[in-house]
N, CA and C of each residue as an Amber inpcrd file, in Angstrom:
protein
   171
  -6.9180000 -14.9860000 -39.4820000  -5.9830000 -14.4100000 -39.3160000
  -4.5420000 -14.5710000 -39.5110000  -3.6870000 -13.4010000 -39.9740000
  -2.3030000 -13.7940000 -40.0970000  -1.9220000 -13.6650000 -38.9100000
  -0.1210000 -14.2200000 -38.9090000   0.7260000 -14.2550000 -38.3570000
   1.2860000 -13.1960000 -37.7840000   0.9700000 -11.8440000 -38.4710000
   1.5810000 -10.8740000 -38.2910000   0.4090000 -10.0290000 -37.2270000
  -0.8740000 -10.3270000 -37.6160000  -1.7610000  -9.5950000 -36.7980000
  -2.1430000 -10.0560000 -35.8000000  -1.8320000 -11.5450000 -35.2550000
  -1.8350000 -12.1120000 -33.6870000  -0.7240000 -11.9030000 -32.7330000
   0.3210000 -11.3470000 -33.6750000   1.6300000 -10.9330000 -32.6360000
   1.4730000  -9.7650000 -32.9400000   1.1020000  -8.8870000 -34.0030000
   0.8490000  -6.9700000 -33.4370000  -0.2100000  -7.0350000 -31.3410000
  -1.4640000  -7.9850000 -32.2440000  -2.4450000  -7.8560000 -30.5670000
  -2.6290000  -8.4670000 -29.3040000  -1.3590000  -9.4000000 -29.7800000
  -0.8660000  -9.6800000 -28.4340000   0.4570000  -8.7770000 -27.6610000
   1.1010000  -7.6150000 -28.5370000   1.9690000  -6.9100000 -27.8870000
   1.7650000  -5.8250000 -27.4250000   0.2690000  -5.4740000 -28.1730000
  -0.6880000  -4.5750000 -27.9910000  -1.2550000  -4.5370000 -26.4780000
  -1.8100000  -5.9670000 -26.3140000  -2.3410000  -6.4600000 -25.0200000
  -1.7640000  -6.6930000 -24.3480000   0.0780000  -7.0090000 -24.1590000
   0.9570000  -6.4800000 -23.2270000   1.4830000  -5.0900000 -22.8330000
   1.6670000  -4.5390000 -23.3180000   1.5810000  -2.9850000 -23.2650000
   0.4820000  -2.4360000 -22.8110000  -0.7420000  -2.8050000 -23.1630000
  -1.3530000  -2.2780000 -22.3230000  -1.7030000  -2.3130000 -20.5440000
  -2.1070000  -3.9150000 -20.6750000  -1.7230000  -4.1790000 -19.0690000
  -0.5910000  -4.0720000 -18.3640000   1.0310000  -3.4020000 -18.6690000
   1.8900000  -3.0860000 -18.4460000   1.5920000  -1.6370000 -17.7050000
   1.1650000  -0.7580000 -18.7720000   0.8740000   0.8090000 -18.1000000
  -0.3670000   1.3070000 -17.2600000  -1.3680000  -0.5960000 -17.3080000
  -2.3650000   0.0770000 -16.3590000  -1.7100000  -0.1350000 -15.0400000
  -0.5910000  -0.7860000 -14.3210000  -0.9100000  -0.9560000 -13.1450000
   0.3160000   0.4800000 -12.5580000   0.8180000   1.1810000 -13.5720000
   1.7060000   2.3500000 -12.9360000   0.2250000   3.3510000 -12.1400000
   0.6700000   3.7170000 -10.8620000  -0.4540000   5.2050000 -10.0610000
   0.4740000   5.9700000 -10.3810000  -0.7060000   7.0340000  -9.9430000
   0.6050000   8.5780000 -10.1230000   0.5220000   9.1940000  -8.2510000
   1.1380000   9.9990000  -8.1540000   1.6170000  10.4500000  -6.6730000
   0.4830000  11.1960000  -6.2220000  -0.4710000  11.2210000  -5.1140000
  -1.1800000  11.9990000  -4.6210000  -0.8200000  12.5060000  -3.7420000
   0.0540000  12.4570000  -2.6280000   0.5360000  13.5570000  -1.4500000
   2.3710000  13.1860000  -1.3620000   3.0740000  13.5090000  -0.3130000
   4.3710000  13.0320000  -0.4590000   4.3240000  14.3510000   1.6910000
   5.4240000  13.7120000   2.3870000   5.2550000  14.6480000   3.3480000
   6.6560000  14.1250000   4.0150000   7.3220000  14.5490000   5.0280000
   8.1510000  14.0060000   5.6840000   7.9660000  13.5840000   7.5110000
   8.5870000  12.5400000   7.8300000   8.5070000  13.2330000   9.3580000
   9.9500000  11.9950000   9.8800000  10.0910000  13.2950000  10.8960000
  11.7300000  13.1150000  11.0390000  13.0550000  13.0880000  10.4120000
  13.6920000  12.2170000   9.9170000  14.2150000  11.9930000   8.5940000
  13.9560000  11.5110000   7.1890000  12.4300000  11.3140000   7.0870000
  11.8140000   9.9600000   6.0420000  11.5190000  10.9580000   5.1220000
  11.3880000  10.6000000   4.0650000   9.5010000  11.0690000   3.4000000
   9.5120000  10.0200000   2.9390000   7.9760000  10.2280000   2.6010000
   6.7250000   9.2570000   2.5900000   6.3240000   9.3240000   1.5290000
   5.6980000   8.9320000   0.6950000   5.2200000   9.2900000  -0.7610000
   3.7960000   8.7420000  -0.8630000   2.7500000   8.8760000  -1.0100000
   1.4250000   7.9550000  -1.6580000   0.9520000   8.2920000  -2.4090000
   0.7460000   6.9560000  -3.1850000  -0.0520000   6.9230000  -4.7510000
  -1.7530000   6.7120000  -4.5010000  -2.2680000   7.2790000  -6.1180000
  -3.1340000   6.8970000  -6.1690000  -3.6450000   5.1200000  -5.8730000
  -3.0080000   3.9560000  -5.7340000  -3.0030000   3.0990000  -5.5470000
  -3.0350000   2.5540000  -4.0650000  -2.7960000   4.0790000  -3.3750000
  -2.7590000   3.3260000  -1.6010000  -1.5020000   2.9370000  -1.5160000
  -0.4950000   2.5980000  -2.3210000   0.7250000   2.1360000  -2.1050000
   1.4540000   3.9800000  -1.3860000   1.8270000   3.3940000  -0.0960000
   2.7940000   4.6860000   0.4880000   4.5810000   4.3990000   0.4400000
   5.3310000   4.6740000   0.6950000   6.7860000   4.2870000  -0.0220000
   7.5350000   5.1750000   0.5060000   8.6980000   4.8800000   1.2910000
   9.4730000   5.5210000   2.1380000  10.4270000   5.4370000   1.4410000
  11.5100000   6.7130000   1.0920000  12.2890000   7.2270000   0.6090000
  13.2850000   8.3430000   1.7770000  14.2710000   8.2450000   1.4730000
  15.5080000   9.2140000   2.2410000  15.2710000  10.8410000   2.0730000
  15.4210000  11.1240000   3.3940000  14.5380000  12.7710000   3.2610000
  15.5010000  13.9300000   2.1280000  16.0710000  13.7370000   1.3350000
  17.0750000  14.2580000   0.5340000  16.4370000  13.6730000  -0.8210000
  15.8910000  12.8380000  -1.0000000  15.5850000  12.0600000  -2.4090000
  14.1590000  12.8730000  -2.4050000  13.3330000  12.5630000  -3.9880000
  12.2760000  13.5320000  -4.0860000  11.6970000  11.9520000  -4.3430000
  10.0480000  12.1040000  -4.4650000   9.2960000  11.2980000  -5.1280000
   9.1860000  11.0220000  -6.6870000   8.9360000   9.7610000  -6.8330000
   8.7430000  10.0480000  -8.4680000   7.5780000  10.0710000  -8.7860000
   7.3570000  10.5600000 -10.1310000   5.5490000  11.2790000 -10.1290000
   4.9840000  10.0120000 -10.0950000   5.0340000   8.5900000 -10.5290000
   4.2740000   7.3430000 -10.6210000   5.2420000   6.7260000 -10.0840000
   4.3410000   5.2490000  -9.7600000   5.0640000   4.4110000  -8.8590000
   5.5940000   2.8140000  -9.9430000
């Protein structure tokens, strides 16, 4: 294999692996002065009441 092809394959694998970790917003709710965001990987993030949840984490 040529060097350019090997480098391209490594870059492609890095790109695919980095995008595989993003999960999407499933639900959001408020409790008192806090807002909570739940993502598809099960992660729950607490943000300030006036902020909005990002669509991915």
